[in-house]
N, C-alpha and C positions, 0 to 999 in steps of 0.2 A: 503493500500499499504505499502510496506516495502521499507526503504532506507539503503543503504549500504554505509558506507565512508572508504576509505583506511586510513589505520593507518599509514603507512610507505609510504614515497614518492617513493620508488622503493623496488623491491625485491633483497635483498643479498644472495648470494650463498658462501658456504665455500670454492669452487675449482673453479677458472677461467679457462673456456676451452680455449685451445691453438688452435687458427684458422690461419694457416699460410697465409701470403698475397698472393693473387693471387690464390687461392685455386677453386675458381668458376670463370669460363670465360664467359663474355658475347658474345653473336653470334650477330654480327652488322646487319644481314640480317633478324634476327626474334625477336631480344629483349630477346630471352630467355638465360638461363644460362646453363651451362655444366660444369661438374668436370673436372678439369684439367687433372686427370691420364686418364678419358676415352678419351679426346681429344688427348692426347699424344699417347694412344694405338692406336688411329685411324689415326694416322700420321698426327695429327692436321688438322683434316677435322671433321667438326661437322655431326654425323651419320643421325640426321634427315634431315636436310635442305640440307646438302652436300657442305656447305659454307667452301672455303680452306682460312685457316688462313695464313698469310703470314709467312714464315720460311726462315732460312739462311742456311750457309753451314753445321752447325753443326747438325742441323736435317736432312738435306737431305743424307750426308754422312754416319748418322747413320742408316738410313734404306735402301740406295742403296748398300753400301759396305758392302758384306758378314761378319756378326758379326761385323760391324761397323769398321772394320780393314783397315788401309790403310796407304801408306806413303805419308807424305807431300812433295810437290815439290814447289820449287823457294820462299819458306818462308823467305828466307834472303833476297829478293828484298823489300826494305822498302821506303815509300814516304819520298819526302823532299820538299823544297818551292823555287824551281829555280827562280821563278819571282818576290819572295818579296812580294805577293799578301796580300792586306788587303781591307776587306770591314767592315762589322760591328766588326769583330775581324781578326787578324793575321792567316792567312792560317795555319801557322805552328802551331800555338796555338790550332786552330780548330783540327788539325790533332791528337794532344796528347791528347786533350780532348774525342774525338771521340773514340781514342784508348782505353782509359781507361772505357768509357761507355759501348762501344761494346765487349771488351775483343778481338778485332781484330786487325791486323796490317794494313789492306786496305781492299777494298771492293770486293775482290776476293781472294779465296783459290784454290789449286790445289793438287789433290791426286791421287795416282796410288794404284790399289788393285783389287780385284776381285767382279764381280757383277754376282750372281749366277753361280759362277766357270769361267766367262769369265774375262780375264785380259782387264782392261780399264783403261783410264785417265779421270778422271772427274774434270771440273773446274766448281766452283759454284760461283755466285756473292751475296752479302749481302745487302739488301737494306738499313740495319740499320746502314752502314757506308758511311755517306753523300750522302744517297739516292743511293746508288749502282752506284754512278758515275763513268765513265771511265777515270780514270788520266793515267798517266806513268806507275804507278805500276800495274795497272789491265792489261794495253796493254803488258806490259813486261812479267807478270806470264801467261797470255793466250797465248802469243808467245812461252815461254817455255814449256808449256802443250802442244802446236801444235808439238815443236820439239820433245819434249820426246815420244809423241805418234807416231810420224813419224818415229823415230830412233827404235823403240821397235816394230812397227807394231801393237800397241795395238789401238783399237777403241778410239775415243774421244767423250765425251760427254759434253756439255758445257750447264750449267743451267743459263738462263739470268733472272736478276732481275735488272731494271736500271732504274735512269729517264735521262741518256743519258750522255752526256759527262760533265765532271767536269770543270766548268767555271774557276776555280782558277788556272788552268793551260792552259787555254788559246788554242793556237794553238798546243802546245805539248800533250794536250787532243786529239783534232782534228786527229793528226798524227796517232793515235791508230786505226782509222777505216780501213785506207788503209794497215797498217802494218800488222793486223790481218788477213785482207781478203787475203792479198798477202801470208801470212803463210799458209791459209788454201788452197789455190791454189796449194802449192806445196804438201800438204798433199793428195790432190785428185788425183796429177800425181803419188803418191805412191799406189793409190788405198787402202788407210787408211780410213775407214768408220768415220764419222762424223755425230752425232745426235744432233740436237739442241732442247732443252728443253726450251720453253717460259713461265715465270710464271708472275703472277701480281706485279708490272708492267714491262712492257718491250718496252721503248720507246727511242725516240730520236736516236742518232749515234749508239747505240748498236743495234737499228732494222735495222737502215741503213746500217748495216755491218756485222758482224759474225752471229748475231742471226738467220737472214734467209737465211744462206748459207748451211743448212745440208742436207746431203743426205735424211734424214728424218728431217722434221720441225714438232715438236709437242708441244702441249700447255697443260695447266691445264683449268679447266672449268672457264668462267668467268673472265679470264685475260684480262686487258687493254693492248693492243699491238698496236703499232702505232709509228710514226716518230713525229709529232707535236701533242699537245694534243687537245682534242675536242673544247675546247674553242677558240684557237688561229685558228683553222681551220674554226670555223662557223663565227668568225670575219673577216678572210681573204675572205671567197667565198659570206659573207651574206645570207648564207640561212642556214636552219634548217638541221640538220644531219639525216640519217636514224636512225630508232630505234635499239638499240644494237651496233652502229657503234663502230668499234675499239674493239669488244670484240671477244675472240677467237672464239666463235660461228659464228660471221659474217665473220672473215677472213676464217673460214674452207668452209662457204659457198660459198665464192668467191675464192677459189682456193690457198690462200696463206699459208694454213697448211695442212700436212697430215693426222693427228689425233689430236682429244681432248682425252686426258687419265686422268681420276681420279687419285689423289695421292695415294691412296692405292693399286690401280693395276699398278703405274707406274713401278716399279722394273720388275713385270712380263712382261710387253708389252717391255721395255727396252731389257730384256734377249731375247724375241723371236725375236726381229729385229735385235740382233746381230747374233742370231742364223742363221737367213735368210741371212745376210751379209757374215757371214762366209761362208757359203754354196756355195755363190754366186761366192766368189771370188776363 
């Protein structure tokens, strides 16, 4: 029997390979890894499992607007701390820290541009900014988006992604629910189309207001959509919930959604809906 003994503790190479951080991404649903470039080319959807990674306004705007070009609206509306709120940290400090970390000024961005040559206004929420919570800035930016859409007669698309109302703004946050809903009622009177896109997650006051008021309500696969979370509902009613409860598939089956659309086909589907609505008007 031959015995072999390693002479050195490790193998040295003359040139260290440069491996950028995050070049491989783990798919939560399968545990497999995928190259970031392949994931980005498939609009952040795993080609094998179909798992939809959570993305924000930068990514949605990049593939929904033609050539990723748009004019930003209401970006001068910025958050403040009117109530002087403080929990684990001061709200004003939380805002500054989140802005630095996310590169966003608040949890909603609005752009005007073209989607497959259709003039549109798109408002998109960002979960990376305090859970996509709906505060005064989100409500005002959405209101400005609705007003802009109404004045130009451009169809409005709102992409929702939120944990609900922003508790740090208390009643000021809750006021955004009737405010945006009333604005949408005015948009409807002008016969300007509104398409609501619900992504993972869309919950709380966002679901209870503008997210479910579209002429078409569509969602991405597997999205959590509801008012209260499953755990809260289970504790309240004292019963187990149906399998798949509050997923987009469950809501489609029960008539709360019109379509479920995979992200790679989202732009094409929106373009078709805009074409139908344009010819109808």
